[in-house]
Z-matrix of the N, CA and C atoms (Angstrom, degrees):
N
C 1 1.451
C 2 1.528 1 108.81
N 3 1.284 2 113.40 1 144.02
C 4 1.463 3 117.87 2 178.56
C 5 1.525 4 109.93 3 -82.86
N 6 1.305 5 115.14 4 165.16
C 7 1.465 6 120.05 5 179.76
C 8 1.530 7 111.04 6 -64.23
N 9 1.327 8 116.69 7 -31.39
C 10 1.467 9 121.01 8 177.97
C 11 1.528 10 110.39 9 -63.54
N 12 1.318 11 116.58 10 -45.43
C 13 1.469 12 120.59 11 -179.89
C 14 1.518 13 110.74 12 -65.16
N 15 1.329 14 116.04 13 -41.61
C 16 1.467 15 119.80 14 178.64
C 17 1.530 16 109.88 15 -63.29
N 18 1.316 17 117.50 16 -42.57
C 19 1.466 18 121.40 17 178.79
C 20 1.524 19 110.60 18 -64.22
N 21 1.326 20 117.48 19 -39.63
C 22 1.467 21 121.48 20 178.86
C 23 1.526 22 110.49 21 -65.25
N 24 1.340 23 116.23 22 -43.94
C 25 1.468 24 120.32 23 178.75
C 26 1.525 25 109.89 24 -64.64
N 27 1.323 26 116.84 25 -42.30
C 28 1.461 27 121.08 26 179.15
C 29 1.530 28 110.70 27 -62.19
N 30 1.321 29 117.01 28 -42.16
C 31 1.466 30 120.95 29 178.08
C 32 1.526 31 110.59 30 -64.50
N 33 1.330 32 116.87 31 -39.99
C 34 1.471 33 120.55 32 178.41
C 35 1.523 34 110.75 33 -63.84
N 36 1.324 35 116.54 34 -43.53
C 37 1.470 36 120.33 35 179.34
C 38 1.527 37 109.97 36 -64.21
N 39 1.322 38 117.20 37 -41.78
C 40 1.471 39 120.21 38 178.01
C 41 1.527 40 111.10 39 -62.73
N 42 1.334 41 116.80 40 -41.34
C 43 1.465 42 120.49 41 177.40
C 44 1.527 43 111.47 42 -63.02
N 45 1.336 44 116.18 43 -42.76
C 46 1.466 45 120.04 44 178.60
C 47 1.529 46 111.05 45 -64.56
N 48 1.319 47 116.03 46 -39.74
C 49 1.468 48 120.13 47 178.29
C 50 1.528 49 110.31 48 -63.01
N 51 1.326 50 116.52 49 -43.59
C 52 1.467 51 120.99 50 178.09
C 53 1.525 52 110.74 51 -62.25
N 54 1.332 53 116.06 52 -43.46
C 55 1.463 54 120.51 53 179.05
C 56 1.526 55 111.24 54 -62.64
N 57 1.329 56 117.05 55 -41.92
C 58 1.469 57 120.29 56 178.91
C 59 1.523 58 110.93 57 -64.08
N 60 1.328 59 117.21 58 -38.76
C 61 1.475 60 119.99 59 177.71
C 62 1.525 61 110.65 60 -63.84
N 63 1.327 62 116.42 61 -42.53
C 64 1.467 63 120.31 62 178.06
C 65 1.525 64 110.70 63 -63.02
N 66 1.327 65 116.82 64 -41.82
C 67 1.464 66 120.59 65 178.60
C 68 1.523 67 110.64 66 -64.43
N 69 1.331 68 116.81 67 -42.74
C 70 1.463 69 119.98 68 178.66
C 71 1.520 70 111.09 69 -62.67
N 72 1.319 71 116.06 70 -39.90
C 73 1.462 72 120.17 71 177.93
C 74 1.529 73 110.56 72 -63.85
N 75 1.329 74 116.56 73 -44.83
C 76 1.469 75 120.61 74 179.21
C 77 1.525 76 110.96 75 -63.89
N 78 1.328 77 116.66 76 -43.05
C 79 1.468 78 120.04 77 179.24
C 80 1.524 79 111.07 78 -64.68
N 81 1.317 80 116.90 79 -37.17
C 82 1.460 81 120.15 80 177.86
C 83 1.525 82 110.53 81 -64.07
N 84 1.343 83 117.18 82 -42.94
C 85 1.467 84 120.62 83 177.70
C 86 1.528 85 110.96 84 -62.33
N 87 1.325 86 116.32 85 -40.75
C 88 1.471 87 120.67 86 178.47
C 89 1.521 88 110.28 87 -63.25
N 90 1.327 89 116.43 88 -43.24
C 91 1.463 90 120.65 89 179.55
C 92 1.523 91 111.12 90 -62.30
N 93 1.323 92 116.75 91 -43.56
C 94 1.465 93 120.55 92 178.27
C 95 1.525 94 110.22 93 -62.24
N 96 1.327 95 116.78 94 -43.79
C 97 1.466 96 121.10 95 179.28
C 98 1.525 97 111.12 96 -62.63
N 99 1.327 98 116.68 97 -44.13
C 100 1.465 99 120.02 98 179.34
C 101 1.523 100 111.39 99 -64.01
N 102 1.323 101 116.45 100 -39.02
C 103 1.462 102 120.07 101 178.80
C 104 1.523 103 110.66 102 -64.04
N 105 1.338 104 116.53 103 -44.43
C 106 1.468 105 120.12 104 177.65
C 107 1.523 106 110.71 105 -62.27
N 108 1.325 107 116.43 106 -43.50
C 109 1.462 108 121.05 107 -179.95
C 110 1.523 109 110.75 108 -61.94
N 111 1.330 110 116.20 109 -43.17
C 112 1.465 111 120.18 110 -179.84
C 113 1.525 112 110.26 111 -63.54
N 114 1.332 113 117.00 112 -41.27
C 115 1.462 114 120.88 113 179.05
C 116 1.526 115 110.65 114 -63.10
N 117 1.322 116 116.30 115 -43.87
C 118 1.471 117 120.72 116 179.24
C 119 1.526 118 110.41 117 -64.25
N 120 1.338 119 117.02 118 -43.25
C 121 1.463 120 120.50 119 -179.97
C 122 1.520 121 111.17 120 -63.99
N 123 1.325 122 117.26 121 -37.97
C 124 1.459 123 120.46 122 178.93
C 125 1.522 124 110.28 123 -65.02
N 126 1.329 125 116.91 124 -43.81
C 127 1.467 126 120.39 125 178.35
C 128 1.529 127 110.49 126 -63.56
N 129 1.334 128 116.80 127 -43.24
C 130 1.466 129 120.29 128 178.13
C 131 1.521 130 111.22 129 -62.98
N 132 1.315 131 116.86 130 -39.88
C 133 1.463 132 121.26 131 179.48
C 134 1.526 133 110.66 132 -62.20
N 135 1.332 134 116.21 133 -42.06
C 136 1.469 135 119.44 134 178.64
C 137 1.525 136 110.56 135 -64.08
N 138 1.355 137 116.13 136 -40.44
C 139 1.464 138 119.52 137 178.58
C 140 1.522 139 111.25 138 -64.74
N 141 1.323 140 116.70 139 -41.77
C 142 1.468 141 120.82 140 179.55
C 143 1.523 142 110.16 141 -64.45
N 144 1.340 143 116.94 142 -42.27
C 145 1.465 144 120.03 143 177.65
C 146 1.521 145 110.66 144 -59.59
N 147 1.342 146 116.99 145 -42.27
C 148 1.457 147 120.12 146 179.97
C 149 1.526 148 110.34 147 -66.04
N 150 1.332 149 116.74 148 -42.38
C 151 1.462 150 119.64 149 178.72
C 152 1.521 151 111.10 150 -62.63
N 153 1.336 152 116.85 151 -41.70
C 154 1.461 153 119.78 152 178.57
C 155 1.517 154 110.29 153 -64.42
N 156 1.321 155 117.04 154 -38.38
C 157 1.453 156 120.49 155 178.33
C 158 1.529 157 110.07 156 -65.14
N 159 1.336 158 116.66 157 -44.00
C 160 1.465 159 120.43 158 177.90
C 161 1.526 160 110.69 159 -62.41
N 162 1.323 161 116.87 160 -39.78
C 163 1.464 162 121.32 161 179.65
C 164 1.528 163 109.74 162 -64.80
N 165 1.315 164 117.03 163 -41.69
C 166 1.463 165 121.07 164 179.07
C 167 1.525 166 110.41 165 -60.36
N 168 1.330 167 116.12 166 -45.14
C 169 1.457 168 118.93 167 179.97
C 170 1.521 169 111.39 168 -67.00
N 171 1.327 170 117.41 169 -34.40
C 172 1.459 171 120.57 170 177.28
C 173 1.524 172 110.30 171 -64.12
N 174 1.322 173 117.25 172 -44.09
C 175 1.467 174 121.29 173 178.23
C 176 1.524 175 110.06 174 -62.13
N 177 1.320 176 117.20 175 -43.49
C 178 1.473 177 120.48 176 178.08
C 179 1.525 178 111.05 177 -61.32
N 180 1.327 179 116.28 178 -41.88
C 181 1.459 180 120.44 179 179.69
C 182 1.524 181 110.92 180 -63.94
N 183 1.329 182 116.88 181 -42.47
C 184 1.469 183 120.72 182 179.21
C 185 1.524 184 110.58 183 -64.29
N 186 1.336 185 117.00 184 -48.05
C 187 1.467 186 119.38 185 178.77
C 188 1.527 187 111.46 186 -62.84
N 189 1.322 188 116.47 187 -38.80
C 190 1.468 189 119.97 188 177.31
C 191 1.515 190 111.46 189 -61.84
N 192 1.324 191 116.01 190 -41.83
C 193 1.467 192 120.44 191 178.87
C 194 1.521 193 110.91 192 -65.23
N 195 1.329 194 116.86 193 -42.99
C 196 1.470 195 120.53 194 178.84
C 197 1.524 196 110.50 195 -61.68
N 198 1.319 197 117.20 196 -43.86
C 199 1.475 198 120.86 197 179.62
C 200 1.523 199 110.14 198 -64.42
N 201 1.348 200 117.02 199 -41.88
C 202 1.466 201 120.02 200 179.67
C 203 1.526 202 110.80 201 -64.47
N 204 1.329 203 116.78 202 -41.57
C 205 1.471 204 120.23 203 178.65
C 206 1.526 205 110.27 204 -65.01
N 207 1.322 206 117.24 205 -43.50
C 208 1.469 207 120.76 206 179.12
C 209 1.523 208 110.29 207 -63.31
N 210 1.314 209 117.51 208 -42.86
C 211 1.466 210 121.33 209 179.86
C 212 1.530 211 110.36 210 -62.92
N 213 1.334 212 116.22 211 -42.70
C 214 1.466 213 120.84 212 178.60
C 215 1.530 214 110.40 213 -65.20
N 216 1.322 215 117.32 214 -39.83
C 217 1.466 216 120.82 215 -179.97
C 218 1.524 217 110.51 216 -64.47
N 219 1.329 218 117.73 217 -40.06
C 220 1.466 219 120.06 218 178.68
C 221 1.519 220 111.34 219 -69.03
N 222 1.334 221 116.82 220 -33.57
C 223 1.464 222 120.09 221 178.72
C 224 1.528 223 110.74 222 -67.51
N 225 1.326 224 116.42 223 -38.47
C 226 1.461 225 121.34 224 -177.45
C 227 1.523 226 110.35 225 -69.00
N 228 1.315 227 117.72 226 -33.84
C 229 1.462 228 120.72 227 -177.32
C 230 1.458 229 110.59 228 -64.87
């Protein structure tokens, strides 16, 4: 092989190495972003579950109060 071919191959390998480093950097940023997003979604999911649970208990309390008031009204009559 001539020195020109060796230099061309060396330049190609260096370019590929640079490209792989850039890809690894981009993939690492994506992974970090996905991890942060997953953590945020998990926290939001827990908050939503708690809110739904609180809402369920509020509905039960309201229906319980309505039934108690109706029962008391029928007793008074």
